[in-house]
Structure formats: structure tokens, C-alpha cells
N, C-alpha and C positions, 0 to 999 in steps of 0.2 A: 337092661343094659342100654344106654343113650347111643347116638350116632360115633358120637367123637369115642368112647370108649370102645364101640365095636369096629372102627377106624384104626384104632390104636391098637387093637389086639390083632389086626390083620397086617399092620406094619411090622409089629414084633415078629409074626411069623415071617414076614419077607426078609426082616435083618436077618433071623436066625437062619434061613434056606438060602443065603447068599453069598457067603463066603466070607462073611465080616465086612460086605460094603457100607453096612449101616452104623459102623463103630466109630465113625469120626476120626479116624486114626490117619488117616493119608494125607490128610490136608491141614490136621492139628500141627500147629508151630508155624504157620505162614502167618507173616507181618500184616498187620491191618492197622486203620486210622478208626475205622467204625466196621459194624458188623456189616454194612452193606459190600464190603470188599471181601467178606467170609464166605465160602462154599456151604453148601446146606449139610454136606456132613462134617462140619467144624464151623457153625453157624454162630459162635459167640466171638465178640472182639475183647478180648481180657488183658489189659495191659498192653495191648498193641499186638496181641498174638491171638490167631484164630485157636478156638477151643470148643471140646464138644459142649452140647446143651444139657440142662439138667434139669428143665421143665418144659411145659407148654407156652408160657408165657415168656419165653426167649426166641420163639419160634415167629415165622411171619402168617398173614393172612391165607395165602396162597400153600403155605407148608406149615400147618398149625400143630401137627403133631410132634412132640419130641421123643425119639425112641432109640435106643441104644447110642444116646449123644448127638444124632443126626434128626433133622427136621424133614418130616415126610408130610407130602401131599396127601389127599382123601379120595383123589378122583379116580384110583384103580389100585388094584392091588394084583394086576397080572396084565398081560397085552392084552387078552381077549377083551378087557373092558376098554379098549382105546379105540380108535377109528382109523379109517384108512390115510386121513390127512397127518395125524400125529399116532402112528401105531403104535409105540415103544412105552412102556409102563417104567418110568425112571422114579424111584423113591415116591412112589404114589403120586406122579402125575404124568400125563401121558405127553410125549414129546415126539417131535420127528428124527429121523435118522441123522445122523452127521452128514454133510454132503459129501460126494466122493471127492479124493485129493484132485487137484486140477492134472491134466495131460502135459508132457513136456515136448516141443517142439523145438530141436536145436536147427539154427539156418548156419551152416559151415563155411567158411572162407577157406578156399582151396588156391589161395592165391601163392605164386611163388615164394614171397617173403616168407609165408607160414614154414619153409624150409630152412630159416634162419635159426641163430641160439635164441633162446630164452634170455631175456633181459634178466640179472640180477643173479645168475648162478654164482655158487662158489669158484673163485680162478677168474673173476673176469669176463664170463662167456668162454670157457676154454672148450667148449664143444668144438668151436670153428678154430682149429690147430693154426692152420694156413693161412687167415683172415681172409677168406673168399667169399664170406657172405653166407656161408652154406655150411650147417653141422655135418660134423665129421660122422662116419658108421658108430664110433663110440660113445657118440655126444649125445645130449638131449635137443631137439629142435622144438619149436613152437608146434607143429603138426604133432610129434609124436607127443609132447605134453598132455594135447587133447585126447588124443588116441589112448593114453593111459588113462587119463581120467575118465572120460565115456565106456570104458569097458572095465573099469576096475569091479563094479557091482552095481546092483540097481539102487539107484538114488532115492534118498530117503524123501518120502514126500509125493513122487511123480505116480499118476495114476494111470501111465500109458507114454508110450515114445513115437517120436518121430524126427525124421531126418531130411533135410534139404540141403543138398551140396551146392556150392556157387560154382561155377565155372566148371562144370562136370563134363563138357565133352561138345560135340558139335562141330561146324564148319569153321568158327574162328578159333584158333589156339591160344589166343591172347584172352577174350572174352567169350567163352563158351557159356552154351546153356546152363540152364538148373536143373537139377536133377531130383526128384523125389525117390531117395533112396530106400527110405522108411516110411510106409503111413501114418498119419498119426492116429494114436490109440493104438500100435500094436503093441506086443508084448515085449519085455528086456530081451529074450532071446533073439528078436527078428532086429533088434536096434545092435546089437553085439554081431551077428553073425553079415551085417553089410561091411562091417569094416574088413571083412574077406574078399568082397567082390572088388572086381578091377577097378573102380573108379576110385575107392579110398584105398586101396592097397598100393597105388600108383602115388610117386612123389607129388607135391603140389607144384602148380605151376600156373602162369601167364597172371592177369590183373586180378580185379576184385569188384564185380558186379551184383554188388549187393542189394541193390534196387530190384533187380532181374530175381533175384533168388526170394526175398521178401515177397513179391508179387506172386511167385510160386508158391509160396507158404501159404497165402493166402487163398491160392485156389484149392492146395490140396486140403485145408482145414474145413471148407464147406462152413455149416451152422452147427448149432447146439452144443451144449458141453462148454465147460472151461479149460480151455489151454494155454499154457504161458509158453511165450515164444521167445526162445534165447540165441541172440545171434553172437557166435564167436568169432572174434576178428583179430587181426595185428595191425589194420591200417585203413586208410581212408577209402572211400568208394570212387569208383571209377567206371569206365566200360560204357561209356553212353556215347554211340556213334555220332550223333546229332547234335552235341552240346553245342553251344553258341561259344565264340570266340571275343574278346579274349577272355582266358579262364585261369583256373589256378592249378598248376602240376601237380597231378597227384599220382605221379608213378616213379618206381625204382627202377634204375638209379638217376633217371631225369627225363625230360621231354626235348625232343629236337623240336626247334622252332624255328619260325621263316626264314633266320637268317642262316640256319644251317650250323647253329650251336646247340650247346647241351644247356636248358633250363634246369637249376635242381628243383627238386620238389617244395613247393609251397609257393614258389615265382609263380607271379600274375603277367601273363603274355600271349602270345599269339604262337600256336603250335600247330605242326603238320599233321598231327593226329588226333582229333576230338576224343577219342577215346582213351586218352592220359588226362584228361581233364577233371578236377575235382567233382562229383555228380552229389554232392551233398543234398540238394532240393530233391532230387527224387527219390533218396535214399527215405528221407524224412517224410517225403508224402505215402512213400511204402507202409513205413509204421505208422503213419497217421491211419492210413486206409485198413491197416489190421486191428487199428483199436476202434475205428468207426462202425467194426460189426462184432465187438465186444473182446477183442484178443490184445492183450497188453504185452509190450516188447521189452525186453530186458539187452542190454548190450552187456558184454563181457570182453575185456580186451587183454590178449596175451602179447607180450613183449612189444607191446605198442611203440610204435613210431614218435617221437616227440611233435612232429607235426600234424598226426592225425587225432589228435584230443580235441579238436573244436568239432571235427565231423562225427567223431562218436558221441561226443557230449550231445549235442543237437539230437541225434537219433534216440541217445537213452531218455531225454527228457521227454520226447515227443511220446514216446512208449509208455511212459505210466509205471515202470519198475525201476527207477534209477536208484543207484546206491546212495546212500547218506554221505553227504559232503562231496567235495569235489566236482568233477560236472557232469556227474550224473551215472558214467558208467563204471561196472565194476571192474576190478582187477586181478588178474591171477599169474603168478611168474612160477607157479609149482602146480602139481597133480591135486595134491592136497588143497591148495587155495581156489581151485578151478571148482573141485567137488563142492567146497562149503560155501562158493558163489552161488552156483546152482540151486542148491538145497535151500538156501538163503530165499533165493527169487520162488521156489514154488513154495517156500513157508509165508511169503509175503501177504499181507491183507489186501 
């Protein structure tokens, strides 16, 4: 018996012991333009559809043996015949194990506007029945939407969890320090338990020190492994006490100016408190610092204010995980939409 016959016999034995993995049925029916678009388990493109092979001549040089409708290699008949670099024998070919799923590090905006109603709710935002800008007890705020999404269950494609909260405390009630509530790489239960702690159990308040939170995320990540950073926010970054004037107002409900008047968000002028200034440059620089060491960042906007779209888009484009179309920021107005956005970010190439 020659080498190819011995290999074919071994492959047939593997196919018979593998629960049918060599039958070619799983991917048969997949659409194709030519055989290069078909998997080894259904390697023939027949009339635009991937189909099982019927002979060795339909296989490739790397996988030369047709057995049970699939093309097999002749490198190995089991893992013991492979090396440390490629330790797994898959259909007669030594392969490397698949990469582990990426970790998820959520950077969460805890500003006061996160307590407002989510845009797009049925009834025109009836969660704010008295119109004071804050969700009622029976309503759904942006904060509660995020809480519900992040604690609903393990997220598909997440290889670990971490959580950094902006404006989590410290001496400045408007622009507090960031807190690493869950260390990157933690398990799902630790991620859920954090929501019962004093920081996340308290209602959101204050400003939006996103640059500081992203910088804390970089410090928490350290090096090694792949982690996707997901910034969840509803507005523009601010809170730089040294921001130069004049600047763009990025504070709700407005910015007291040098004339004693209240300037609306988005207005360019001289204001009494630099912490109210749009801090886009520092926030984008923090995203770029993460990317410089291999950590990409996505931005997910919940209940986004109309004048915040430019800043969030700039961060999204700098982060390298932008959404298709629009300005690059992902949008979510429901729990399901937020879960789907995060899982799409984790699955992105």
C-alpha cells in the first residue's frame, strides 16, 4: 500500500471517529463563485453552491485526499503528530488553536445627564413626566438602560470584563476622579457585582471627565492580550480645569460667561469656569494613547445630545472601531441595541 493509500485509510478512520465532522454536510449549500470560496468540508463549487468532493482530483495540494466528501491533509492523524506551534490536528492538517476572545473594558460616563430620559422612547420620552430633565422612578433613564444591558447576561465574544467609571468621586463633585471598579480580565460575576457597590448604585451626577477616565483605563490595562475599550456616554467631554479660553461650552444647562450671562451649550466664548469647556482634544489624545499601545476604542452613544455628535465622532474615528456610516460612533436607544452594539464591537476584525 503506497503513502497516499495509507493516508486515505487513516483519514477515513478519523472521519468515522469524529462524529461525522468529515461528512461535508455542515457547509454544503454555502454559496460560491469558485472552489476557493468553499471550506475543506465541502470543497467543490458546483453550480454556485459548495458541495462534497467525490475524488482526490477535486482536492488541493495541501489537502490532497477526498474522504467522506471532505478534503483532508496528510500531515497528521492526531494531535500527537503535531508540534507546540501548531498543536491541533484538524482534518489532517496541524493548526494553531484559535486566538482567545478579546477582553471588554467599559469606560462609563457617570455625568448628571445620564439620569435623563433615553431618546426615542414610545410616547416621546414619557419617562420624564414633569419635564424637569430627569427620569421618574417608573421611567427609563440612560443610566438604567446601561445598567440593564450590562447586567443582562454574559456578552457574546467577551473574554473577560473590566469597568472604569468617570467622575466616580474625590474632592471635586463636578469633575471627580475616575475609578477602576473592575480590573480588566475579571470574570462576569465581578462585573455584575460592581453595580451593587456604592459608586454605581448612586444616581449619576456632575460633569463628563472622559479624558481622565480613558487615561485611567490605559493605566489599568497594562500590556499584553487584546482588549476592546468601549466608551459609553451621552455627551461631550469636559472637566479640564486648565482649558484655555475662549472655548466651546460643553455643559448642561449652559456656561456662565464673563458678563454674568448664561451661554448655551455649543456657544464659543469666555466662561468663568474652564471645566465647562469642550475637552475634545484631550479626549481624542487619550484614545490615541490607547491605540498607540494596541488597544482600540469604540464609542457608544446613548441618548446623545445633538451638539455632542462632533466630539464623539472624533473619538470614534481615532479609536479604530468605528461604526459603519455616520460619524463613527455607535448608537443605542434600547437595552437590546446596546448589547448588540457591544457584541458587534467584540466581533469586529
